[in-house]
C-alpha positions in Angstrom: -248.8 54.9 -41.1 -249.2 51.2 -41.7 -252.7 49.7 -41.4 -252.6 46.5 -39.3 -254.9 44.8 -41.8 -252.2 45.2 -44.5 -250.1 42.6 -42.7 -250.8 39.0 -43.8 -247.8 37.1 -42.6 -246.8 38.9 -39.4 -248.6 40.6 -36.5 -248.6 44.4 -36.5 -247.7 45.2 -32.9 -246.0 48.6 -33.3 -247.5 51.4 -31.1 -246.6 54.8 -32.4 -247.5 56.6 -29.2 -245.4 54.3 -27.1 -242.5 54.5 -29.5 -242.6 58.3 -29.5 -242.0 58.2 -25.7 -238.7 56.3 -26.1 -235.1 57.3 -26.9 -233.3 55.8 -29.9 -231.8 52.9 -27.9 -235.1 52.1 -26.2 -236.9 52.1 -29.6 -234.3 49.5 -30.8 -235.1 47.3 -27.8 -238.8 47.8 -28.4 -238.5 46.8 -32.1 -236.4 43.9 -31.1 -239.0 42.7 -28.6 -241.7 42.9 -31.2 -239.7 40.9 -33.7 -238.6 38.3 -31.1 -242.1 37.8 -29.8 -243.2 36.4 -33.2 -241.8 32.9 -33.4 -242.6 32.8 -37.2 -239.8 35.4 -37.6 -237.3 34.7 -34.9 -236.2 31.6 -33.0 -236.2 31.8 -29.2 -233.0 33.3 -28.0 -231.9 34.1 -31.6 -231.5 37.0 -33.9 -229.7 40.3 -34.0 -230.9 43.8 -34.4 -229.0 47.1 -34.6 -229.6 50.8 -35.0 -227.2 53.7 -36.0 -228.1 56.8 -34.1 -226.7 60.2 -33.0 -225.6 60.4 -29.4 -223.9 63.0 -27.3 -220.3 62.0 -26.5 -219.8 62.1 -22.7 -216.2 63.3 -23.1 -216.5 66.0 -25.8 -220.2 66.9 -25.5 -220.4 66.7 -29.3 -222.9 64.7 -31.3 -221.4 61.4 -32.6 -222.6 58.4 -34.6 -223.1 55.3 -32.5 -224.3 51.9 -33.5 -226.3 49.9 -30.9 -226.3 46.2 -31.6 -227.8 43.3 -29.6 -225.1 41.7 -27.6 -224.2 38.1 -27.6 -226.5 35.8 -25.6 -229.6 38.0 -25.5 -233.1 37.0 -26.5 -234.8 39.5 -28.8 -238.2 38.9 -27.2 -237.0 40.0 -23.8 -233.9 42.2 -24.4 -233.7 45.6 -22.7 -231.3 48.5 -23.5 -228.7 47.0 -21.2 -228.5 43.9 -23.4 -227.2 46.0 -26.3 -223.6 47.1 -26.9 -223.0 50.7 -28.1 -220.1 51.4 -30.4 -218.5 54.6 -31.8 -219.0 54.3 -35.6 -215.8 56.1 -36.5 -213.8 53.8 -34.3 -215.6 50.7 -35.6 -215.0 51.8 -39.2 -211.3 52.4 -38.3 -211.0 48.6 -37.7 -211.2 48.1 -41.4 -207.4 48.7 -41.5 -206.8 46.0 -38.9 -208.9 43.5 -40.8 -207.4 44.4 -44.1 -203.9 43.9 -42.8 -204.6 40.3 -41.8 -202.8 37.8 -44.1 -205.9 35.5 -44.2 -209.4 36.9 -44.1 -212.9 35.4 -44.0 -215.2 33.1 -42.0 -213.4 30.8 -39.6 -210.1 32.7 -39.8 -208.0 33.9 -36.9 -208.7 37.6 -37.7 -212.4 36.9 -37.1 -211.9 36.1 -33.5 -209.4 38.9 -33.0 -211.9 41.4 -34.4 -214.4 40.5 -31.7 -211.9 41.5 -29.0 -211.1 44.7 -30.9 -214.7 45.9 -30.5 -213.9 46.7 -26.9 -211.8 49.6 -28.2 -214.8 51.1 -29.9 -217.2 51.1 -26.9 -219.4 54.2 -26.5 -220.1 55.5 -22.9 -218.3 52.6 -21.1 -221.1 50.2 -22.1 -220.0 46.8 -20.6 -222.2 44.7 -23.0 -220.0 42.4 -25.2 -220.7 43.0 -28.8 -222.0 40.3 -31.1 -219.7 38.5 -33.5 -222.2 39.7 -36.1 -221.3 43.3 -35.5 -219.3 43.7 -38.7 -222.4 42.7 -40.7 -224.3 45.5 -39.0 -221.8 48.2 -39.6 -222.1 48.0 -43.4 -218.4 48.1 -43.9 -215.8 45.8 -45.6 -215.5 44.2 -42.1 -218.1 41.8 -43.2 -216.6 38.4 -42.5 -218.7 36.2 -44.8 
């Protein structure tokens, strides 16, 4: 466990007891709130956080990999679970083929905007939160657009 006195440039605000009472998505919101509260780290309204977790698929009842990522327009300091999109990792990774098939790839290309709309097809558990344009960078795939 970290000792709060070990931190010289940021405040140590993590509470292990509180975190232990939260599910994976709630812990992501909790971490995000702590990061967003420290203006030395994150600008107001800015920043993105994500977490890859195991969830139970509501259709199959099987455990699946899901990425939770802060949706567009949320403030890290005040974000709640409902401000995060949830995406099936296997479907997100399948988008590599869509991206790779584009004649022109990279920042400020047409495929970049099309990819954001494609995230809707990867939504886990009918989560209505629109995914961030930074989602590919969070998925650790070749979908990275920069």
